[in-house]
N, C-alpha and C positions, 0 to 999 in steps of 0.2 A: 569203644567206638562203635557206632551203629553201621549196619550195612547201608549201601547206597544204590539207588536204582535210576537208570535212565529209562524214561518211558516215551512211547511213540504212538501216534494215531495217524494212520496213512490211508487215504482213499486210493485204491488200486483198480484200474479197469479189469473187469471180470476176465477178459480174454488174455490178460497177462498174469493171472494169479499163479499158474503153474510155474512159469519162468521166474516169477517173484519168489516163490517158495524155494526153487533150486538155488537162486542167487543168495537168499537168506540163509540157507543151510550152509553154504560155503562161508558166508560172513560169520555166522555163529561159531563155526569151528575155529576161525581165526581169533575171534574175541576170547573164546575159552582157552585157546593155546597161549594167549597172553595173560590169562589170569582171571577172566570173568568167571563167576560162580555159576551163573545160569543165563541162558539166552532163549527167549521165547518169541515166536511170531504166531499170532492167532487170528484166524479170519472170522468175522462176525457171522453169527448164526441165528441168534435170537435177540434182535436189537430194538424191537418196538415195545417198550414198556409204557403202558398207559400213564398219562399225567406226569411224564418225566421227559427231559430233553434226551433224545435218542443219540446213540453213538453216530448214526448216519448224519444227523444234524451237526453234531460236534466236529465230525471229520469233514463236513462240507461235501459229502458224497453225492455225486450226481447219478442219474439213471445209468445203469450199466457198470457201476463201480461197486466194489466190495470194500468193506472196512477192515483194516488190519490194526490190531492192538498188539503192541509188542513191548518187551522190556528186557533190559540187561541188568543182572544183579552183580554187584561188586562188594568186596569186603568193606570198603570205605570210600569216601569221596576222593581221598588222596590216591587210593588205588585206581579209581575210575579215571582220574586225570592221567596217571601213568600208563594205564592199559590203553586208553583211547589214543594217546600219542604214539604208542607202539603199533597199534592197529593201523592208524593213518599212515605210518611209515612202512607198513608191511607190503611188499610187492605183490603178494597174493590177493590183496584187496583190489578189486577192479570196479571203481565207481562209474566208469564209462558204461559198464554192463547195465546199470540201472537207468541210464538215459533213455527216454522214450517208453520205459516201463511204467513210470509214475512221475508225477510232478513234485519234485523236492520242495518247491515253494509252498505247496499245500500240506506238507507233512508237519504235524504238531509234535514237538519234542521238548523234553525238559528233564532236569535232574531232581530227584526226590530223596530226602533223607527218611529213613525208616523210623516211624514212631511207635508202631505196634507190630510185633512178630510173635505169633503163638504157635 
């Protein structure tokens, strides 16, 4: 069975990026405690590639917003489903903390099955 990845693209106001990173560090520890293999949150640094759609465009980032590209790695899709259910029930996860930090409706997310791993 192949590994499974949840991927995210999030526009975050620059003034909230440090608080976002602190919140994400807590969330990542919770995901890993429940069995995720890896948890990454990365802020865009070099996003303007000529003749290609930029991550800024894909994220719908506005002036004053940074682009966060994130992923969580799981052993399998079944493990992802089990781990996410456990994380959502974990009292340490505080979704209220994220309110006002970024707009959840503008976050792109999805599950991906791994087809190449070298």
